[in-house]
Steps between C-alpha positions, in 0.01 A plus 500: 500500500780763533855409589757653742868472413660538840848616547733245672554717821128519554417127478542453867167673544318241281321190642733199503313339209565816289874512573589181342545458130414784266538857606143589387183504700152476347238727651130558436450818294223650701375794293456707812845432635823699441843371415621594856215314659587189300856517592421544878243228480785265369687591821738759389475832688520808277761648733743244358405570135720745308317486167207335332503452118249376245619438136825672584342822614493613871148509652369644823381269774146635452468383145219247424623154449417356158416131436803451277746718687846384586620717776868518577542552869846645563674529830615840636861568405758541772599732650146638529448870563357565836238754370499680832712555802731221622281412795373143555211330689521127567221271583466295827692201370818687403627611833848342464539680166386829669788471736757439218376787299517732800851376568590635164333840577189455282194671637286187568163517682385175658236393747432141593138550564394702193194378309492502121268810489738680746795421271329633205389811685852570635667431164286773340517749795871480524578438124684173593582212267327198651700180497318170554478134415112514514384487135147585601629818669677604182171492315350786713410779257571766759880415505700745281839341561554139606718206420531126570805375694658187368688256729421306819803601700545864619841524337359379172207745528757783561697397191181508296390852628849650445518342156157635395515846644792751514465589858720763659679336801667651799606210727463533871290823500158348596366326802433140401214495755290797418665651184596833673817683417814425699710795641827498693468519872755557777586190705428700822136558380427121477747348739220418748332280235820289424604167632830506690687313219374751245601799722855361517552412131299751297539877448291578192124497512202620300144531604161486326330836487159331511523206748825598677645159434881505539738325266872434488747282321438178688631145489237404237597786267711284278179332369335832438813635330495206277134567386598859435797394294289255301204726431594873536574662164670791685570580861343809642562696807442326836778257496510222757167517691361165606367386821 
């Protein structure tokens, strides 16, 4: 038998019976299996692992697992480098998180009908960091950049993502519906799309360059402003757009 010494932040991935008591997990030392395979078979996606060590020395995930090995499975340190452009792709269960990230101006792709193979293909084609709570999806070998999102509530998920990655933010510069860029637009150019009350009370508007959705600083903007104050690390251009 070999043994995995799992770092505390990673223990949420272990079966319930393995989370209680000691921090170590015994695994069968299959001579054909790698250290990385044993870690993932225990439930911990390699995307969440920062370092693997045996006898105090760092080892690659592809190293063969010995019968007497004690493998230290360490979590990725935070903040974690993006290892690529600051562009994200969220799986179908993270729609509310996608809206919050777009509110902060983070380039966030999302489609509520994307299959797992489509997500993997798009992440590779557009070099996007895939965010998901699907542990099976994280084990796909074709994924170059991916991460697990902690938290059940969208606000908690956003806190986790911003804590883990140093994403550049530019609040109110992206459409929360389609992720397109927002640009200022004259009131006269959109007045025919506005309700009478909005026509009377608002003067400043922006419009999505992709879907043409119009935004303004509406009655519910206080809630959005609070999200920006809580989560944005710096305010970018774009100011007060919300619709």
